Each structure stands twice: as C-alpha cells, then as structure tokens.
Kinemage of the C-alpha trace (Angstrom):
@kinemage 1
@onewidth
@group {chain A} dominant
@subgroup {mainchain}
@vectorlist {calphas} color= white
{ca met a 1} P -27.436 3.936 -30.912
{ca leu a 2} L -24.217 2.665 -32.384
{ca gln a 3} L -23.698 -0.487 -30.316
{ca asn a 4} L -22.501 -3.857 -31.623
{ca asn a 5} L -20.662 -2.568 -34.685
{ca asn a 6} L -17.030 -2.530 -35.616
{ca phe a 7} L -16.550 1.203 -35.393
{ca val a 8} L -12.989 2.248 -34.759
{ca gly a 9} L -11.294 5.547 -34.070
{ca glu a 10} L -11.932 8.363 -31.647
{ca phe a 11} L -15.409 9.131 -30.427
{ca pro a 12} L -16.142 12.836 -31.163
{ca glu a 13} L -15.696 14.800 -27.942
{ca lys a 14} L -18.167 17.479 -29.058
{ca ile a 15} L -21.048 15.047 -28.918
{ca trp a 16} L -21.111 15.364 -25.117
{ca ser a 17} L -21.826 19.087 -25.319
{ca ala a 18} L -23.118 19.803 -28.838
{ca leu a 19} L -26.352 17.866 -28.476
{ca pro a 20} L -28.349 19.570 -25.712
{ca lys a 21} L -31.214 17.082 -25.948
{ca leu a 22} L -28.970 14.001 -25.747
{ca thr a 23} L -30.198 11.673 -23.006
{ca thr a 24} L -28.898 8.211 -23.975
{ca val a 25} L -25.536 7.073 -25.374
{ca met a 26} L -25.253 3.408 -26.394
{ca ile a 27} L -21.958 2.667 -28.127
{ca gln a 28} L -20.932 -0.621 -26.476
{ca asn a 29} L -19.099 -3.444 -28.265
{ca asn a 30} L -17.063 -1.371 -30.693
{ca asn a 31} L -13.421 -0.387 -30.829
{ca leu a 32} L -13.814 3.303 -30.078
{ca thr a 33} L -11.356 5.451 -28.157
{ca gly a 34} L -11.617 8.792 -26.427
{ca phe a 35} L -12.323 10.158 -22.978
{ca leu a 36} L -15.236 11.579 -21.040
{ca pro a 37} L -15.498 15.167 -19.799
{ca ser a 38} L -15.265 15.678 -16.035
{ca ala a 39} L -18.861 16.930 -16.013
{ca leu a 40} L -21.656 15.498 -18.121
{ca ser a 41} L -24.833 17.262 -19.122
{ca pro a 42} L -27.589 16.743 -16.525
{ca lys a 43} L -29.811 15.708 -19.437
{ca ile a 44} L -27.828 12.490 -19.975
{ca thr a 45} L -29.429 9.673 -18.010
{ca arg a 46} L -27.959 6.528 -19.578
{ca ile a 47} L -24.510 5.625 -20.948
{ca glu a 48} L -23.607 2.147 -22.205
{ca met a 49} L -20.068 2.087 -23.591
{ca gly a 50} L -18.635 -1.264 -22.527
{ca asn a 51} L -16.071 -3.170 -24.580
{ca asn a 52} L -14.297 -0.198 -26.118
{ca arg a 53} L -11.001 1.551 -25.509
{ca phe a 54} L -12.027 4.719 -23.694
{ca phe a 55} L -9.470 6.058 -21.246
{ca gly a 56} L -9.001 8.799 -18.669
{ca asn a 57} L -10.953 9.416 -15.482
{ca ile a 58} L -14.534 8.754 -14.530
{ca pro a 59} L -16.734 11.902 -14.671
{ca glu a 60} L -16.983 13.649 -11.320
{ca ser a 61} L -20.343 15.228 -11.999
{ca ala a 62} L -23.301 13.689 -13.782
{ca thr a 63} L -26.311 14.698 -11.766
{ca gly a 64} L -28.854 13.248 -14.180
{ca leu a 65} L -27.034 9.970 -14.865
{ca arg a 66} L -28.898 6.871 -13.720
{ca ser a 67} L -27.085 4.065 -15.506
{ca phe a 68} L -23.367 4.107 -16.336
{ca glu a 69} L -22.010 0.895 -17.854
{ca ala a 70} L -18.413 1.249 -18.992
{ca glu a 71} L -16.952 -2.211 -18.386
{ca lys a 72} L -13.855 -3.436 -20.223
{ca asn a 73} L -12.342 -0.113 -21.188
{ca leu a 74} L -9.102 1.584 -20.163
{ca phe a 75} L -10.405 4.004 -17.551
{ca ser a 76} L -7.837 4.717 -14.857
{ca gly a 77} L -7.382 6.887 -11.803
{ca gly a 78} L -9.604 6.711 -8.773
{ca leu a 79} L -13.310 6.912 -8.223
{ca pro a 80} L -14.559 10.468 -7.591
{ca ala a 81} L -13.880 11.448 -3.985
{ca asp a 82} L -17.265 13.168 -3.779
{ca met a 83} L -19.844 10.852 -5.265
{ca thr a 84} L -22.787 12.991 -4.216
{ca met a 85} L -22.721 14.489 -7.718
{ca leu a 86} L -23.595 11.012 -8.994
{ca ala a 87} L -26.390 10.516 -6.490
{ca asn a 88} L -29.017 9.438 -9.046
{ca leu a 89} L -27.085 6.366 -10.173
{ca thr a 90} L -28.927 3.077 -10.013
{ca val a 91} L -26.363 1.052 -12.009
{ca leu a 92} L -22.581 1.562 -11.958
{ca asn a 93} L -20.479 -0.952 -13.893
{ca leu a 94} L -16.747 -0.295 -14.226
{ca ala a 95} L -15.549 -3.908 -14.333
{ca gly a 96} L -12.351 -4.709 -16.180
{ca asn a 97} L -10.769 -1.260 -16.196
{ca gln a 98} L -7.682 0.096 -14.449
{ca ile a 99} L -9.394 1.904 -11.581
{ca cys a 100} L -7.087 2.309 -8.582
{ca gly a 101} L -7.206 3.890 -5.149
{ca ser a 102} L -9.853 3.148 -2.560
{ca ile a 103} L -13.631 3.146 -2.628
{ca pro a 104} L -14.644 6.541 -1.181
{ca thr a 105} L -16.874 6.568 1.870
{ca ser a 106} L -19.109 9.016 0.006
{ca ile a 107} L -20.428 6.049 -1.950
{ca gly a 108} L -22.854 5.760 0.934
{ca ala a 109} L -24.664 8.744 -0.603
{ca leu a 110} L -25.806 6.650 -3.584
{ca glu a 111} L -29.050 5.580 -1.947
{ca arg a 112} L -30.664 4.684 -5.274
{ca leu a 113} L -27.861 2.345 -6.311
{ca asn a 114} L -29.014 -1.234 -6.819
{ca ser a 115} L -26.082 -2.641 -8.824
{ca leu a 116} L -22.362 -1.943 -8.294
{ca asn a 117} L -19.698 -3.803 -10.275
{ca leu a 118} L -16.068 -2.816 -9.706
{ca ser a 119} L -14.552 -6.237 -10.391
{ca ser a 120} L -11.144 -6.794 -12.001
{ca asn a 121} L -9.609 -3.432 -11.233
{ca gln a 122} L -6.753 -2.389 -8.943
{ca ile a 123} L -8.795 -1.022 -6.061
{ca thr a 124} L -7.110 -1.039 -2.650
{ca gly a 125} L -8.075 -0.216 0.919
{ca glu a 126} L -11.050 -1.422 2.920
{ca ile a 127} L -14.663 -1.906 1.930
{ca pro a 128} L -16.519 1.164 3.242
{ca ala a 129} L -19.142 0.374 5.833
{ca gly a 130} L -21.668 2.495 3.955
{ca ile a 131} L -21.983 -0.022 1.126
{ca gly a 132} L -23.718 -2.515 3.374
{ca leu a 133} L -26.242 0.130 4.389
{ca leu a 134} L -27.334 1.119 0.891
{ca pro a 135} L -31.063 0.372 1.064
{ca val a 136} L -31.697 -1.021 -2.440
{ca leu a 137} L -28.279 -2.447 -3.359
{ca ile a 138} L -28.815 -6.067 -4.387
{ca val a 139} L -25.833 -6.684 -6.720
{ca leu a 140} L -22.281 -6.130 -5.452
{ca asp a 141} L -19.276 -7.456 -7.356
{ca leu a 142} L -15.813 -6.555 -6.021
{ca tyr a 143} L -14.050 -9.633 -7.389
{ca asn a 144} L -10.337 -9.555 -8.258
{ca asn a 145} L -9.112 -6.366 -6.636
{ca lys a 146} L -6.664 -5.674 -3.815
{ca leu a 147} L -9.154 -4.940 -1.074
{ca ser a 148} L -7.958 -5.526 2.484
{ca gly a 149} L -9.285 -5.380 6.020
{ca ser a 150} L -12.396 -7.031 7.374
{ca ile a 151} L -15.829 -7.301 5.808
{ca pro a 152} L -18.034 -4.609 7.403
{ca glu a 153} L -20.467 -5.848 10.029
{ca asp a 154} L -23.322 -4.029 8.295
{ca phe a 155} L -23.157 -6.759 5.642
{ca asn a 156} L -25.236 -8.668 8.186
{ca asn a 157} L -28.132 -6.620 6.795
{ca asn a 158} L -28.233 -9.225 4.078
{ca his a 159} L -30.233 -8.081 1.068
{ca phe a 160} L -27.906 -9.176 -1.752
{ca ser a 161} L -29.164 -11.267 -4.635
{ca phe a 162} L -25.600 -11.424 -5.975
{ca leu a 163} L -22.394 -10.923 -4.004
{ca asn a 164} L -18.785 -11.597 -5.006
{ca leu a 165} L -15.818 -10.643 -2.804
{ca ser a 166} L -13.428 -13.348 -4.010
{ca ser a 167} L -9.790 -12.857 -5.045
{ca asn a 168} L -8.934 -10.051 -2.663
{ca gln a 169} L -6.871 -9.723 0.513
{ca leu a 170} L -9.692 -9.580 3.056
{ca thr a 171} L -9.081 -10.682 6.636
{ca gly a 172} L -10.987 -11.673 9.757
{ca glu a 173} L -14.282 -13.437 10.284
{ca val a 174} L -17.071 -13.405 7.724
{ca pro a 175} L -20.192 -11.634 9.080
{ca thr a 176} L -22.576 -14.119 10.667
{ca ala a 177} L -25.437 -13.557 8.203
{ca leu a 178} L -23.153 -14.540 5.311
{ca gln a 179} L -21.952 -17.790 6.890
{ca ser a 180} L -24.083 -20.089 4.799
{ca pro a 181} L -23.321 -22.718 2.121
{ca lys a 182} L -25.155 -20.599 -0.466
{ca tyr a 183} L -22.232 -18.164 -0.269
{ca asn a 184} L -19.553 -20.816 -0.716
{ca ser a 185} L -18.052 -19.112 -3.796
{ca val a 186} L -18.329 -15.534 -2.526
{ca phe a 187} L -15.133 -15.478 -0.451
{ca leu a 188} L -12.728 -17.675 -2.423
{ca asp a 189} L -9.058 -16.719 -2.652
{ca asn a 190} L -8.991 -14.608 0.492
{ca pro a 191} L -6.440 -16.633 2.501
{ca ser a 192} L -6.910 -14.682 5.732
{ca leu a 193} L -10.701 -14.961 5.951
{ca cys a 194} L -12.251 -17.409 8.397
{ca ala a 195} L -15.679 -18.620 9.500
{ca glu a 196} L -17.370 -20.901 12.027
{ca ser a 197} L -16.356 -24.520 11.606
{ca asn a 198} L -19.977 -25.506 10.870
{ca ser a 199} L -20.696 -22.652 8.431
{ca gly a 200} L -20.399 -24.765 5.298
{ca leu a 201} L -18.031 -22.207 3.750
{ca pro a 202} L -14.706 -23.369 2.251
{ca leu a 203} L -12.801 -21.262 4.788
{ca pro a 204} L -10.627 -22.216 7.763
{ca pro a 205} L -12.297 -22.024 11.186
{ca cys a 206} L -11.659 -18.905 13.215
{ca ser a 207} L -9.457 -19.464 16.247
{ca arg a 208} L -11.525 -18.688 19.326
{ca asn a 209} L -8.422 -19.053 21.479
{ca ser a 210} L -6.524 -16.209 19.849
{ca trp a 211} L -7.909 -13.527 22.165
{ca arg a 212} L -7.504 -15.832 25.138
{ca lys a 213} L -3.828 -16.283 24.273
{ca ile a 214} L -3.355 -12.547 23.941
{ca ile a 215} L -5.054 -11.872 27.286
{ca leu a 216} L -2.996 -14.541 29.048
{ca ser a 217} L 0.214 -13.168 27.543
{ca val a 218} L -0.600 -9.639 28.691
{ca ala a 219} L -1.525 -10.901 32.172
{ca ala a 220} L 1.761 -12.800 32.434
{ca leu a 221} L 3.690 -9.708 31.392
{ca phe a 222} L 1.990 -7.534 34.018
{ca ser a 223} L 2.585 -10.209 36.672
{ca phe a 224} L 6.281 -10.280 35.833
{ca ile a 225} L 6.469 -6.482 36.037
{ca ala a 226} L 4.650 -6.526 39.395
{ca val a 227} L 7.112 -9.076 40.804
{ca cys a 228} L 10.077 -7.004 39.610
{ca val a 229} L 8.646 -3.813 41.120
{ca gly a 230} L 7.857 -5.578 44.402
{ca trp a 231} L 11.371 -7.021 44.635
{ca ser a 232} L 12.881 -3.616 43.928
{ca ile a 233} L 10.794 -1.990 46.688
{ca tyr a 234} L 11.726 -4.779 49.121
{ca arg a 235} L 15.440 -4.381 48.389
{ca arg a 236} L 15.279 -0.625 48.871
{ca lys a 237} L 13.503 -0.968 52.218
{ca lys a 238} L 15.972 -3.612 53.353
{ca asp a 239} L 18.965 -1.489 52.363
{ca arg a 240} L 17.471 1.510 54.174
{ca lys a 241} L 16.896 -0.615 57.287
{ca asp a 242} L 20.482 -1.904 57.202
{ca val a 243} L 21.786 1.648 57.034
{ca thr a 244} L 19.647 2.881 59.947
{ca ser a 245} L 20.666 -0.137 62.106
{ca trp a 246} L 24.398 0.715 62.005
{ca lys a 247} L 25.802 1.475 65.451
{ca met a 248} L 27.300 4.950 65.462
{ca thr a 249} L 30.004 5.515 68.095
{ca pro a 250} L 30.934 9.180 68.141
{ca phe a 251} L 34.330 10.264 69.434
{ca his a 252} L 34.148 11.807 72.856
{ca ala a 253} L 35.314 15.412 72.794
{ca leu a 254} L 38.182 15.882 75.285
{ca asp a 255} L 38.234 19.034 77.353
{ca phe a 256} L 41.797 20.354 76.878
{ca thr a 257} L 43.696 22.814 74.715
{ca asp a 258} L 46.963 22.878 72.786
{ca his a 259} L 48.537 24.882 75.618
{ca asp a 260} L 47.691 22.138 78.134
{ca ile a 261} L 49.601 19.644 76.029
{ca leu a 262} L 52.639 21.791 75.173
{ca ser a 263} L 53.170 22.835 78.766
{ca asn a 264} L 53.679 19.189 79.748
{ca ile a 265} L 56.397 18.516 77.177
{ca arg a 266} L 59.329 18.566 79.589
{ca glu a 267} L 62.258 16.262 80.293
{ca glu a 268} L 60.907 15.264 83.703
{ca asn a 269} L 57.792 13.903 81.982
{ca leu a 270} L 59.812 11.811 79.500
{ca ile a 271} L 58.733 8.204 79.763
{ca gly a 272} L 60.347 6.717 76.657
{ca arg a 273} L 61.777 7.218 73.237
{ca gly a 274} L 61.456 5.382 69.959
{ca gly a 275} L 62.593 5.458 66.359
{ca ser a 276} L 60.175 8.239 65.490
{ca gly a 277} L 60.551 10.432 68.580
{ca lys a 278} L 60.055 10.782 72.375
{ca val a 279} L 56.998 9.922 74.479
{ca tyr a 280} L 55.916 12.244 77.346
{ca arg a 281} L 53.463 11.852 80.212
{ca ile a 282} L 50.853 14.590 80.156
{ca his a 283} L 48.715 15.480 83.192
{ca leu a 284} L 45.321 16.980 82.402
{ca gly a 285} L 43.638 17.297 85.754
{ca ser a 286} L 42.128 13.919 86.576
{ca gln a 287} L 43.026 12.566 83.138
{ca lys a 288} L 46.318 11.294 81.830
{ca ala a 289} L 47.525 11.076 78.277
{ca ala a 290} L 50.680 10.332 76.376
{ca gly a 291} L 52.198 12.630 73.768
{ca lys a 292} L 54.970 11.997 71.248
{ca gly a 293} L 57.425 14.575 69.979
{ca ala a 294} L 59.634 14.187 66.916
{ca asp a 295} L 63.425 14.253 67.215
{ca glu a 296} L 65.275 16.444 64.673
{ca ala a 297} L 68.937 15.626 63.843
{ca gly a 298} L 69.400 13.694 67.086
{ca gly a 299} L 68.430 16.713 69.281
{ca thr a 300} L 65.398 17.312 71.453
{ca gln a 301} L 62.446 18.924 69.708
{ca gln a 302} L 61.633 22.174 71.480
{ca trp a 303} L 58.155 23.713 71.615
{ca pro a 304} L 57.732 27.317 72.439
C-alpha cells in the first residue's frame, strides 16, 4: 500500500507480473505515471490508483478484478468492446479521464456491478439499455460527457440510490419513474430533455401535440396527392371520351377507273376553260363528274 504519498516517476511495469500472489494494489493520491497491461493476473481483485498520471488503455481482461478505481488519471481510448472478461467487477470508477467512444452494450454482462462512475470523460453515443437492467447497480454517474439519444425505458426499473445524467446531450422524455422532484438535479444541462408539466423537474414540458401535428401533416399530404391523382384520372377519361365522340365521315369510294375518266376527255365534252386548264364533262353511267386538264404552251393537253 503506497497511497497518499508524494511518490513520483514511473510505476514499475514488472510489478503486474512479477508478484504472482499480488491481489491488491493501492497507490492512489500520488504522482505516478505508467500504463496497465491489457490483461491483468486473475489473482488481482482490487486496484485503487486514482489521482495519478497513468495513461493508455483500460485492461481488456481482468477476470478476478472486483474493484477498479482509477479516477483522475490520463487513461484514453474506449472501454473494452467485450466486457465479459471483466464480469466480476462490482465497482468501476473511471471519472475524470479521457475515455472516448461509446459505452459497449456488453456492459450488460456485468451483473455484479453496483457502482459505475464514468463522469467527466468524452464518451459519446447512447446509453445502452442494458445498464438499466443490471440487477444490483445502485450508483450510476455519467455526468459531463457527450451522451445523446433518449434515456432507456428500462430506467423505469428504478433502483438507484445515486444517479447523475447531467451535462450531456440527451433528448426526449424522462422515463416516468424518474419524474419526481427528488431527481431535480439529475438531468440538468440537457437542453432537449422534457418531462410532464407537473413532474417537479426543472425541465420544459413535453409537447403532446407534436405527434398530432405530424399525423395531421401526413394526412394533408396524402389528401393532396389523392386529389391530384383523381383529377389526373378524370382528365384522362374526359380526353378519351372526347376522342371517341368525334364524328368520322369516311370518303365514299367511287366505282370508276382511270380509263373511264381519260376516255371522256374530248372536245365535245368541253364545258369551260380557266387560267389553269380546261374543264370537261365526264359521264360515268348514272353519275356525272367534272375533270380538269392542264394546258401546255397554249395547246390542248392530249391524253393517250
């Protein structure tokens, strides 16, 4: 136990592997530097190293570790994607580091966890639903991160003795079970959170008309489309009806040939002449017709 001293310098890396019987490391409140190996000995059950200058990533495997308190250091990177190798944790405190990325959904595997403090980091993304289902979790501090999205509905399974979600970017309505004056400091500095007007929380009331407005807007849009489609169908039917109502008057086919006409082009059938030629009377049985022949160079046009 080397806590609460003024030790400076690098913490010997070999300690993590050279002492096979090491179970507890308490070096908090010093000025030590160094990093942790990616896998810790399963014999180590407790690490308290807060208020130092350790850096690097959080160990990915520490199957025997039950309490890991490393607040106010320089740890960076994300939380381990697979937290099942930390399944025996009961306390995890990483407040005041430089942890980034999102909280992995695998945190739901930490069924023995009763205290989780990730405050004052750079964590993004949504709060995983699994956190609210952890059976013995009573302390949850996610203050001062960049968490977004809504608060999971499973937070209605209210078993927290301490909860802090303030100074994030959370949105939507606070779960019903948390809408109580005793939580009036839990949700501060989340401008897009809302609650019931009588909840006693210092949050704006949720607009119950928002969905109604959306539904009415969608209904109006579909009505407009229906009117346009109906008008288009009506116009097409009307145009089709106008076309079919046209009166078609076919030309009557006359029963004569070219020979019948040419044989009647004779001087005795001449009935007049004009600027563009001569006009002849043509007898076609019981029918009569008039034919015109062109004049070339002042002479009579001859047909064979």
